[in-house]
Each structure stands twice: as structure tokens, then as C-alpha cells.
C-alpha angles and dihedrals in degrees: 000000000000091000090056090050088049091054093050093049092050093047091051092049094045091049090053093050091048092052094047092049091051091052093049090048090053093047101043102041116356093177100039090233104132124064091206093057092045089055090049091051090048090053092050089050091050093050090046093050091047090049089049092055093048093048091046093049090049094048092047090051091049090046094051094045091053093047100045102033105031110024127069091276085075089077091061091043090053091051093049087053091049091048092051090064101037116115105169139034088255091056089051093047090051091053090048093052097044100040113017098036103029103032103027097033093229135145122230134203118182113188137177100219093195090072097010086238116161108227094183138352130180118248093249131115097250096044094049098042112109090219092061092058090045094053092046092048090050096047098038112033124189089265090070113128122252111265148079123298139177125233126208129214091275092054089252130127117278133172102199116087090208090060096040120108096180145343142227139213123214126199114166108306092344121103121189112193123192116186114196127148095213099067092130092068093060123089111244098223094062087069092062090060090045090055088047092051093042088057094047087050091057090048092051095048092047089054091051093043090051096053097038095048092047090049098043102036112027099027086202103148091189091060091049088051091049094048089047093049091053088067092060124077110273091199130014113251120247107254123187109239097003130089112205133189135164136199123202127180115164118207091226131004092287127046143190094214119099142172141176141183118207122178110218099185140332092295108024129067130183115224125193132181128162151146131227118216116259130006140262130040101340093052090048090053093050089047091054093050093050094052092047091049092053094046093054097045106105099199102054089161089074094080097175086050091052089051092050090048090054092044091053091046093054095045093047089062091066092215112158117246094354118141140138142229114208147159124220126180146157119226112206113195095182094056093027100229141111121224111196149161117216109200098193100306109150104204116044110127143162119224111209128190110234131176088258096047138280117334126204117219114191117218097223124220113266102171136046127240114308124233105016112058135037110277119231123206109322110227117211112206128202128198132174124254131210135203110276094025118140123205116206122195113184136170119233091262085084103048099034099051107121135216122224090279094056095251113144116233093228090065095054130093086224089071093047091048093049090052092050096043093050096041091096092059130087119278091257096051091044095058090041091058092051091046090053088049090052095052093043094048090048090057119194093332124112112259113255097208147026113275113216129163138173123192130187119187120194105225117235 
């Protein structure tokens, strides 16, 4: 619907520009004899075409804002937004009741087709009637393909929005039916976003269920650790112009430390390293949700947006006293810079070669703890990079390891000298040197924390 309106707006504007241009052509040089007049007409046409584009863009933006924020489609947009930050069935049901039922006056039937188990149904006549489920089961069996479909007034399949009286989403064996007589007032494109977020919701709940069920039912910590490790990169990606290496040594089988490396395009790469408060199963659960949240975010270039999504994800789990410190950044080898948000990580640094030797530049914290307090404005920083620079991201298990006298490694010149002396090496040898120092500095004592590092060396 909105696309049709856009085409009509553009046609009207283009027609007006064409008429105006023809008028100027006729007035300025009716016989096309003078080059100067032709150039003048060309300039007039260019200005008119530019004005047309600007006016069209402005009208489109106004039209989209009205359709998606003011008219009835806003109810579906609101549900999509709620779905984006739902992590449990309770979250989904709350979104159904407050948005689809209350605001949009719709009835919902959510069914697991594998067992024909009704996960949720609205307290309306049509949603609770046994014949409704029977007809839907007959028309749309469990083998139905994943996607978005329209339903007519007889609960059959229909392709025309004007004749639709509802819709349903399919993901695997899960069918999500929404019955609403006013489908024709909603914009079609919002349902593509809804299907996308519905699929992501199922993936998130599956992640949480896997970790929770293993922890609560089997008590097999090795299985928890194996599941957790599957969220971390098994191999570093090949990145043009950047040498990457990681080091990960959990204190026990499961860890609250996490990291990831995600290429965005040929020149830009997204880096993540963080640490969840506490140890054990709860920390592992939060870690898995954070990694999954980052992976499904489409716009990873919006670093403050990524931080806020992680913050919402942790808070939505309702786990007492759980939060995370983390560092996210995008390394750009074309423009030679790194954009980052440091959410209270103590140790990210850039080691740069200077005429007098290797210099250490700290990447200062620009955001508070994530997942436990209200976030203020999130500041994104940007610093230049140079050929041969090495970026080190490390959890506090590196800097806070103590010697026999209780002195933390991060406070010593020994640590800084090791960083400087190893900066000329490859990323793998660089992190290995620091890991060896950590173990040597700790002596024969048992480590008190996970040790996690991620290094990115800009190739010369």
C-alpha cells in the first residue's frame, strides 16, 4: 500500500517537473539555435530535477512516518519491537496481551504442531473454540514451510490482503496465528520484519533452554562447557590486512568470559570481548545470551545500539546481580581507524610503534556496567590506527593476577615491558607471550579468574 502511494507521489512530482522544463525550453530557446540558451535550459532542468528529488524524499519520509507511527500499522510495529526484546514465553505472552489483544483487538493462537499442544490462546470465542484449532490443523499441517501467510474468514489460505482476516507465522513446528478483521489497514512490509524477529525469538529461547535444561536436569558441567564453547569462534576468520588471535582459559569448566570476531565487509571487522559477573552456570547462561544477541543484530555499525540491545537482553533474564563489562569495536583498515565503546573494561590498549619505541595508548571506558543499572548516554570513541599497531583486549583475569606478595600484574612495569617487547610479533605469539607471563607471575597458585585475550595486529 505505501509503495503504491510512493509511486503516485513520484509520478505527480516528475510530471510537474517535466511540464515546467518543457515550458522553460519553449520560453528560453524555441528553435534550439543558441548554445548559451541550451546551457541555461540544462541548468534549469538540473535544478528542477534536484528539487524534485528532495521534495520526493521529504514527502516519502513524511508518508512513512505517518503510516508506521501514527496509523493502525503502528500496532504491528510496536509488537515487532516488543518481539525483538523478548527472551522467554512469558515475555512473548505479555507482548501478545498488551499489543495484539489490547491495542490491535486481535485474537492469537500459538501452537506446537508436533504435539498439537496449544502454547497460548486468547480468551476470545474464536481462539478458544475447538473447531478453530481443528480447521487450522487440517488446513495447515506441521509440514507447512517456515514463512508468513494470510488467512481468510474461513481460516483458509488467501493471497490478497484485502480479503485477509488474519495471518500466521511458521517457524519449524511452531505456528503463530493472529486473527484480525482489519488486515487491509496494515502495511505489508511490517510482516517481513515480524517473521524475522519471530525466528530470532525462537533461536534465543532455544539457546536459553539448552543451557538451563542442561544445568538443571543433567547437572553435567562438561555438557554445559561444551554448549558454551560452541558460542565462541572455533577458528579465527581470515581478515585482509589484520592478523587476529585469541586466548581463552576458563577457571572452571564454564566461564563468564566471551569474545567474537565478525567481518562486516572487506575493510571493516567487528570485535567483541567481555566478562559476566560471577562464575558458574548463571554467568555461562548470560554469556550465551549476549553472544546470541550480538550475532542476530543486523546493524553492528551502531555500536551504542549494540550495547543497549545487550543491556536489554541481560535485564530481561531477571537474574539477580548479573551484569557484564565489555568492549566492542570496529576496525576499519581502509580509513585506518577504530570506533569503539568501552563498557567498563579495564584493559583494552593499542600498542603503536614510535621513533623512541613502542607506545601504549589506552582505550578509555566510555560506558557504565551493562545489564544492571540504567544506562546514560553511550559515547562512541574513534582513534586512528597505523600500520604495525596491535590492539589488545583482555579480561581482568590478565591484569589482576597476583604474585606471592599480592601485587597485581597490571600494575607492574614487567607487564608493560612484555607488551612492548612482544608487539613486533604476530598476534598469536603476542598473546602467547602474555599468557606465559600470567602463568609465571601467578606461580604455583591456582588462578582466581578466567584468562581471556583477543589481539588484532594491523599488517604493515
